[in-house]
C-alpha positions in Angstrom: -4.7 0.1 9.9 -6.0 0.6 6.3 -4.2 -0.1 2.9 -5.0 2.5 0.4 -3.5 4.7 -2.5 -2.8 8.5 -2.2 -1.7 10.9 -4.6 -2.7 12.2 -8.0 -4.6 9.7 -10.3 -2.1 7.5 -12.2 0.6 8.6 -9.8 -0.7 7.0 -6.7 1.4 5.6 -4.0 0.4 2.5 -1.9 0.4 3.6 1.7 -0.8 2.1 5.1 -2.8 4.4 7.2 -1.9 3.9 10.8 -4.1 6.5 12.4 -5.8 9.9 11.1 -2.4 11.7 10.8 -0.1 8.7 10.3 0.7 7.2 6.9 3.6 4.8 5.9 4.5 4.6 2.2 4.7 1.0 1.1 6.3 1.4 -2.5 9.6 0.0 -1.2 7.6 -3.3 -0.5 4.9 -3.6 -3.0 4.5 -1.7 -6.3 0.8 -1.4 -6.0 -2.2 -3.1 -4.3 -4.1 -5.3 -6.7 -4.8 -8.5 -4.8 -1.8 -10.5 -6.1 0.8 -8.4 -4.2 -1.3 -8.5 -1.1 -1.0 -12.4 -1.2 2.7 -12.3 -1.9 3.3 -9.9 1.0 1.1 -11.6 3.5 1.8 -15.3 2.5 5.2 -15.4 0.8 6.0 -18.7 -1.0 
């Protein structure tokens, strides 16, 4: 699994790439990946 952004610049969506053909949009869970959200998602307080 890879965490990444897809889409046009400035309108990118956070996704998880499961395999070469499968992507799961994660914008319902996290607005963007910048490190702080990753810590909150993986280690909630």
